[in-house]
LUMVO-863300 format. One record per residue (C-alpha): x, y, z; residue in three letters; residue number from 0. Coordinates in pm, 1 decimal, padded with zeros to 6 digits. Last residue first. Example, Ala and Ser with C-alpha at 12.3 -4.5 7.8 and 13.67 -1.06 7.14 Angstrom:
# LUMVO-863300
{r {01367.0 -00106.0 00714.0} SER 1}
{r {01230.0 -00450.0 00780.0} ALA 0}
This chain:
# LUMVO-863300
{r {00063.9 01071.8 -02702.8} TYR 283}
{r {-00268.3 00972.3 -02847.0} PRO 282}
{r {-00107.9 00824.4 -03181.1} ARG 281}
{r {-00285.5 00853.5 -03455.7} ALA 280}
{r {-00470.9 00594.0 -03705.9} GLY 279}
{r {-00793.8 00818.1 -03773.0} LYS 278}
{r {-00989.6 00518.6 -03646.6} ARG 277}
{r {-00791.5 00467.8 -03358.8} LYS 276}
{r {-00753.2 00799.1 -03237.8} LEU 275}
{r {-01163.8 00819.5 -03271.9} ALA 274}
{r {-01180.7 00525.1 -03077.3} GLY 273}
{r {-00964.2 00669.1 -02801.7} LEU 272}
{r {-01167.5 00952.6 -02774.3} LEU 271}
{r {-01491.9 00824.8 -02796.8} ASP 270}
{r {-01411.3 00564.1 -02468.4} SER 269}
{r {-01301.6 00914.4 -02300.7} ASP 268}
{r {-01664.5 01065.7 -02388.6} GLN 267}
{r {-01834.6 00771.9 -02267.2} GLU 266}
{r {-01728.9 00813.6 -01950.4} ASN 265}
{r {-01526.7 00477.9 -01682.7} LYS 264}
{r {-01204.4 00403.6 -01895.7} LEU 263}
{r {-00973.4 00184.7 -01760.8} LEU 262}
{r {-01181.6 -00079.3 -01653.5} ALA 261}
{r {-01423.9 -00034.0 -01969.1} GLY 260}
{r {-01159.3 -00100.9 -02204.9} LEU 259}
{r {-01160.8 -00489.1 -02157.8} TYR 258}
{r {-00939.2 -00500.2 -02447.2} PRO 257}
{r {-00744.4 -00241.7 -02558.7} PRO 256}
{r {-00839.5 -00019.6 -02860.3} LEU 255}
{r {-00679.1 -00214.7 -03223.1} GLU 254}
{r {-00456.0 -00048.3 -03483.8} THR 253}
{r {-00350.7 00190.8 -03214.5} LEU 252}
{r {00055.4 00142.1 -03301.8} THR 251}
{r {00158.0 00011.4 -02957.0} ASP 250}
{r {-00162.0 -00122.1 -02908.2} LEU 249}
{r {-00106.3 -00368.4 -03208.5} ASP 248}
{r {00095.3 -00600.2 -02968.6} THR 247}
{r {-00155.7 -00645.5 -02654.0} LEU 246}
{r {-00266.5 -01011.4 -02758.4} ASP 245}
{r {00145.7 -01119.8 -02833.7} ASP 244}
{r {00147.7 -01003.5 -02418.9} HIS 243}
{r {-00090.1 -01286.5 -02354.0} THR 242}
{r {-00507.9 -01273.4 -02272.6} VAL 241}
{r {-00649.1 -01563.0 -02096.6} GLY 240}
{r {-00942.0 -01430.4 -01963.4} SER 239}
{r {-00852.9 -01429.2 -01623.6} ALA 238}
{r {-00520.9 -01298.9 -01694.4} LEU 237}
{r {-00698.4 -00976.6 -01910.5} LEU 236}
{r {-00941.3 -00933.8 -01633.2} LEU 235}
{r {-00708.7 -00932.7 -01356.9} ARG 234}
{r {-00467.0 -00679.5 -01514.4} VAL 233}
{r {-00745.6 -00471.6 -01557.3} TRP 232}
{r {-00864.4 -00447.3 -01245.9} ASP 231}
{r {-00510.3 -00389.3 -01117.4} ILE 230}
{r {-00489.3 -00110.2 -01363.5} LEU 229}
{r {-00836.5 00019.7 -01216.8} GLU 228}
{r {-00681.4 00036.7 -00876.5} SER 227}
{r {-00371.9 00215.9 -00992.8} THR 226}
{r {-00579.9 00508.2 -01215.9} SER 225}
{r {-00689.3 00580.6 -01553.0} PRO 224}
{r {-00733.3 00929.5 -01671.5} LYS 223}
{r {-01022.9 01118.6 -01628.4} LYS 222}
{r {-01153.6 01351.7 -01863.2} LYS 221}
{r {-00874.6 01277.9 -02099.1} LEU 220}
{r {-00761.2 01525.4 -02365.1} ALA 219}
{r {-00405.0 01504.2 -02285.2} LYS 218}
{r {-00378.7 01111.6 -02353.1} VAL 217}
{r {-00113.9 01047.9 -02179.2} ASP 216}
{r {-00293.4 00778.9 -01927.7} ARG 215}
{r {-00381.0 00596.3 -02245.9} ILE 214}
{r {00006.8 00565.6 -02321.8} ASN 213}
{r {00071.3 00492.4 -01933.3} TYR 212}
{r {-00208.8 00158.9 -01928.5} PHE 211}
{r {-00070.1 00053.4 -02269.6} ALA 210}
{r {00266.8 00043.6 -02173.9} SER 209}
{r {00230.6 -00097.8 -01839.1} LEU 208}
{r {00019.3 -00381.9 -02042.7} THR 207}
{r {00294.2 -00446.0 -02280.6} LYS 206}
{r {00526.3 -00476.9 -02001.1} ALA 205}
{r {00342.0 -00693.8 -01743.0} LEU 204}
{r {00285.8 -00916.5 -02018.8} LEU 203}
{r {00667.0 -01006.7 -02098.8} ALA 202}
{r {00737.7 -01012.2 -01762.0} GLN 201}
{r {00467.5 -01309.8 -01660.3} PRO 200}
{r {00223.4 -01219.3 -01356.7} LEU 199}
{r {00322.6 -01472.1 -01118.7} ASP 198}
{r {00362.7 -01233.5 -00839.6} PRO 197}
{r {00023.8 -01040.5 -00920.0} PHE 196}
{r {-00134.0 -00848.2 -00659.4} HIS 195}
{r {00231.5 -00749.3 -00521.4} VAL 194}
{r {00384.3 -00722.7 -00834.2} ALA 193}
{r {00093.5 -00490.4 -00962.5} VAL 192}
{r {00261.2 -00252.4 -00706.7} ILE 191}
{r {00600.4 -00320.8 -00779.6} GLN 190}
{r {00573.4 -00274.2 -01128.1} GLU 189}
{r {00375.9 00085.8 -01034.8} MET 188}
{r {00705.3 00161.8 -00869.8} THR 187}
{r {00901.5 00121.7 -01147.5} GLU 186}
{r {00671.6 00306.7 -01369.8} ARG 185}
{r {00575.3 00619.2 -01200.9} ASP 184}
{r {00370.3 00617.2 -00916.8} PRO 183}
{r {00110.0 00917.0 -00947.5} PHE 182}
{r {00183.8 01124.4 -00689.7} ARG 181}
{r {00050.0 01086.2 -00353.6} ILE 180}
{r {00044.4 01460.8 -00144.1} TYR 179}
{r {00126.3 01522.8 00189.1} HIS 178}
{r {00046.9 01747.8 00432.4} PHE 177}
{r {00081.1 01726.0 00791.1} PHE 176}
{r {-00185.2 01873.0 00993.4} CYS 175}
{r {-00312.0 02149.4 01238.9} ARG 174}
{r {-00217.8 02464.6 01003.3} ARG 173}
{r {-00469.7 02287.2 00728.4} LEU 172}
{r {-00732.7 02344.6 00966.8} PHE 171}
{r {-00721.0 02709.0 01019.6} ALA 170}
{r {-00676.6 02757.4 00644.8} ASP 169}
{r {-00970.9 02612.0 00590.6} PRO 168}
{r {-01020.3 02306.4 00330.3} LEU 167}
{r {-01079.6 02390.9 -00072.4} GLU 166}
{r {-01324.5 02132.6 -00184.6} LYS 165}
{r {-01353.8 01840.6 -00369.2} GLU 164}
{r {-00951.5 01812.4 -00312.3} ASN 163}
{r {-00970.6 01437.5 -00318.5} ASN 162}
{r {-00924.8 01444.8 00051.8} SER 161}
{r {-00795.4 01169.1 00305.6} THR 160}
{r {-00750.0 01252.5 00704.4} ILE 159}
{r {-00484.1 00962.2 00842.1} ILE 158}
{r {-00539.9 01005.1 01285.0} VAL 157}
{r {-00298.6 00830.8 01463.9} VAL 156}
{r {-00466.0 00841.9 01816.2} PRO 155}
{r {-00351.1 01019.5 02129.2} ARG 154}
{r {-00411.2 00731.0 02416.2} HIS 153}
{r {-00679.0 00762.0 02659.0} ARG 152}
{r {-00838.7 00990.6 02460.1} ALA 151}
{r {-01040.6 01272.2 02678.0} SER 150}
{r {-01396.8 01299.5 02712.1} ILE 149}
{r {-01525.8 01581.2 02922.7} THR 148}
{r {-01819.2 01535.0 03114.2} ARG 147}
{r {-02193.4 01639.5 03164.7} GLN 146}
{r {-02355.4 01305.0 03034.9} LEU 145}
{r {-02604.2 01476.3 02837.8} GLU 144}
{r {-02331.2 01840.7 02753.6} TYR 143}
{r {-02037.5 01540.8 02633.1} CYS 142}
{r {-01734.2 01793.9 02621.8} TYR 141}
{r {-01449.9 01699.6 02323.4} PHE 140}
{r {-01085.6 01572.4 02366.6} GLU 139}
{r {-00773.6 01546.1 02153.2} MET 138}
{r {-00681.1 01869.3 02201.8} ARG 137}
{r {-00613.6 01924.1 01847.3} ASP 136}
{r {-00844.3 01731.1 01724.4} LEU 135}
{r {-01134.8 01759.8 01889.1} GLU 134}
{r {-01017.0 02170.0 01883.5} GLN 133}
{r {-01032.1 02177.4 01513.7} LEU 132}
{r {-01326.8 01908.2 01434.8} LEU 131}
{r {-01581.3 02246.9 01341.5} ASP 130}
{r {-01353.1 02366.7 01136.1} ASN 129}
{r {-01299.7 02075.8 00926.5} PRO 128}
{r {-01728.8 02028.9 00863.0} PHE 127}
{r {-01762.6 02417.4 00840.9} GLU 126}
{r {-01741.2 02339.6 00448.3} ILE 125}
{r {-02008.5 02088.4 00474.7} ASP 124}
{r {-01907.8 01706.9 00376.2} ALA 123}
{r {-01747.1 01555.5 00091.6} LYS 122}
{r {-01404.3 01744.2 00136.3} ASP 121}
{r {-01307.0 01516.1 00413.0} ILE 120}
{r {-01298.6 01236.5 00216.8} GLU 119}
{r {-01196.3 00944.0 00510.4} ASP 118}
{r {-01162.6 01003.2 00839.1} ILE 117}
{r {-00898.6 00738.8 00906.3} LEU 116}
{r {-00827.1 00708.3 01346.3} LEU 115}
{r {-00538.7 00472.5 01415.5} VAL 114}
{r {-00544.4 00326.5 01771.5} ALA 113}
{r {-00289.9 00336.6 02057.3} GLN 112}
{r {-00413.5 00086.2 02296.9} GLU 111}
{r {-00740.7 00048.4 02551.4} GLU 110}
{r {-00947.9 00254.2 02272.9} SER 109}
{r {-01165.1 00519.8 02493.6} GLU 108}
{r {-01011.9 00840.2 02256.4} PHE 107}
{r {-01087.2 00599.4 01933.8} ALA 106}
{r {-01453.0 00491.9 01989.2} GLU 105}
{r {-01509.9 00846.5 02091.5} TRP 104}
{r {-01366.8 00978.5 01744.4} LEU 103}
{r {-01587.1 00715.1 01593.9} LYS 102}
{r {-01914.9 00830.6 01713.7} GLY 101}
{r {-02059.8 00701.3 02072.8} LYS 100}
{r {-02436.4 00672.4 02038.5} ARG 99}
{r {-02567.7 00805.0 02352.6} ILE 98}
{r {-02937.8 00679.7 02460.0} TYR 97}
{r {-02798.2 00410.2 02767.1} ASN 96}
{r {-02603.7 00679.6 02853.8} SER 95}
{r {-02861.3 00908.5 02936.9} LEU 94}
{r {-02950.1 00656.0 03270.2} ASP 93}
{r {-03291.5 00813.0 03362.3} ASN 92}
{r {-03442.4 00542.6 03109.7} ILE 91}
{r {-03260.1 00270.8 03230.2} ARG 90}
{r {-03328.8 00316.9 03600.3} ALA 89}
{r {-03705.9 00357.7 03504.7} SER 88}
{r {-03701.1 -00026.9 03443.3} GLU 87}
{r {-03966.8 -00074.2 03224.8} LEU 86}
{r {-04304.8 -00237.8 03314.4} GLY 85}
{r {-04556.4 -00101.1 03134.0} ARG 84}
{r {-04567.4 00202.5 03258.8} ASP 83}
{r {-04262.0 00316.3 03151.7} ALA 82}
{r {-04330.7 00266.7 02792.9} LEU 81}
{r {-04390.0 00659.7 02729.9} GLN 80}
{r {-04038.5 00683.0 02884.6} SER 79}
{r {-03930.8 00432.2 02653.8} ASP 78}
{r {-04049.0 00641.9 02363.6} ARG 77}
{r {-03912.5 00950.5 02494.2} LEU 76}
{r {-03589.6 00784.7 02534.9} ARG 75}
{r {-03586.3 00648.2 02221.8} SER 74}
{r {-03666.4 00988.6 02068.9} VAL 73}
{r {-03384.8 01162.0 02261.4} ALA 72}
{r {-03152.0 00954.7 02091.2} ASP 71}
{r {-02829.4 01174.3 02181.5} TYR 70}
{r {-02579.3 01169.4 01897.9} GLU 69}
{r {-02164.4 01168.7 01951.1} TYR 68}
{r {-01815.7 01288.5 01852.8} LEU 67}
{r {-01780.0 01172.4 01496.2} GLY 66}
{r {-02157.1 01225.4 01457.3} GLN 65}
{r {-02100.2 01625.9 01541.6} GLN 64}
{r {-01877.0 01692.1 01276.4} ALA 63}
{r {-02179.3 01614.3 01042.4} SER 62}
{r {-02211.4 01385.9 00793.3} THR 61}
{r {-02480.1 01483.6 00473.3} THR 60}
{r {-02223.8 01510.6 00198.1} SER 59}
{r {-02070.7 01212.7 00332.0} LYS 58}
{r {-01772.3 01099.6 00546.9} VAL 57}
{r {-01645.6 00760.9 00576.2} HIS 56}
{r {-01514.6 00718.0 00910.6} TRP 55}
{r {-01287.5 00419.7 01020.5} THR 54}
{r {-01141.5 00315.3 01382.4} TYR 53}
{r {-00856.7 00111.3 01335.8} LEU 52}
{r {-00684.1 -00132.0 01625.4} PRO 51}
{r {-00309.0 -00120.1 01609.2} LYS 50}
{r {-00037.1 -00372.8 01489.7} GLY 49}
{r {00205.5 -00075.6 01339.6} LEU 48}
{r {00184.8 -00229.0 01026.6} SER 47}
{r {-00173.2 -00359.7 00975.7} ARG 46}
{r {-00305.9 00019.4 01142.1} ALA 45}
{r {-00053.1 00116.1 00886.0} VAL 44}
{r {-00179.7 -00057.8 00636.5} GLU 43}
{r {-00558.2 00015.9 00666.9} PHE 42}
{r {-00474.7 00397.8 00675.0} ALA 41}
{r {-00279.0 00347.7 00336.1} LEU 40}
{r {-00595.2 00182.1 00201.3} LEU 39}
{r {-00790.3 00495.2 00204.3} THR 38}
{r {-00523.0 00683.9 -00031.5} LYS 37}
{r {-00451.6 00432.9 -00227.6} GLY 36}
{r {-00391.5 00598.2 -00568.2} THR 35}
{r {-00782.1 00487.4 -00654.4} GLY 34}
{r {-00911.5 00879.6 -00701.1} PRO 33}
{r {-00615.0 01108.6 -00750.5} GLU 32}
{r {-00377.7 01215.4 -00445.8} GLY 31}
{r {-00440.0 01395.7 -00087.4} LYS 30}
{r {-00321.6 01247.1 00252.0} ILE 29}
{r {-00369.4 01472.7 00522.6} LEU 28}
{r {-00159.9 01318.3 00831.6} LEU 27}
{r {-00314.7 01445.6 01198.9} PRO 26}
{r {-00056.6 01572.8 01416.0} LYS 25}
{r {00136.9 01404.4 01680.1} GLN 24}
{r {00424.7 01524.5 01553.1} LEU 23}
{r {00610.0 01225.8 01536.9} LEU 22}
{r {00342.3 01002.7 01431.8} VAL 21}
{r {00286.6 01278.3 01123.5} ALA 20}
{r {00644.3 01247.3 01069.5} ALA 19}
{r {00605.7 00892.0 01026.2} ASN 18}
{r {00319.7 00886.5 00768.7} VAL 17}
{r {00508.6 01161.7 00540.9} ALA 16}
{r {00832.3 00967.8 00574.5} THR 15}
{r {00639.8 00672.3 00413.8} SER 14}
{r {00495.1 00854.9 00163.9} LEU 13}
{r {00832.0 01027.7 00031.0} GLU 12}
{r {01008.1 00705.7 00097.4} ARG 11}
{r {00751.1 00511.9 -00149.7} THR 10}
{r {00496.7 00279.2 -00039.4} ALA 9}
{r {00423.9 -00055.0 -00191.9} ILE 8}
{r {00127.5 -00222.9 00012.5} TYR 7}
{r {00087.8 -00591.3 -00005.7} SER 6}
{r {00374.0 -00698.9 00196.5} ASP 5}
{r {00404.1 -00374.6 00401.2} THR 4}
{r {00532.6 00000.1 00342.4} GLY 3}
{r {00791.7 00170.3 00562.4} THR 2}
{r {00592.8 00279.4 00863.0} PHE 1}
{r {00823.4 00311.1 01191.1} MET 0}
């Protein structure tokens, strides 16, 4: 049973979702704001359950076939042209030497049940999820070059992340167990920060979180700062010797936070906070 780890705070809802997906033997589809720990979840599930992890990071050019295998016909052609120079013909005739296994194949072949992460599935073409329906449902696929079916020795725990850049097909969603990681409330965020900075003074933690959530509450922000950006910000504050007294004026916005670039990632949001400061207005 997954309940989180010493370095990953999982809410009760998230732990329930992971365990339900494992019990139902369905892929777990995870959505949430960027920076809320969706990708990290797969690593921590694998560590908590003591299982090997296979990661497939999806890009805009990724095809479903790459997750299964790729046949390197170019290398075989080149080798065949060099056959008269002493290269063994047995190697050329064995097509398995030119098959590059994908992450699904590797997870299927694992000696023990593995965790398979398909990261940011919504980056790929809209047909990408549909092209994986049978493989994720039946846990097998056919290799035409080798003329054999590749079946999973042990059904892997599949975790799929999405940033909601594209809508996923209904047929794909039907086969998944879904969970949305909601942004942590203040109590949960205190636990998350404490995991990364166990010696952080409570007064500095309180001021930091107040400033962080006040910034997130600005309605017109184009991109709200995330959990991972908060961790970066706290790390910078500690490294530079900032204390809770240095953050006192943030409550009235008489000054902008130090190292604002760790929290805000575009000029519109930086200008917005600067304008609010100059007007003496509260952004929340």
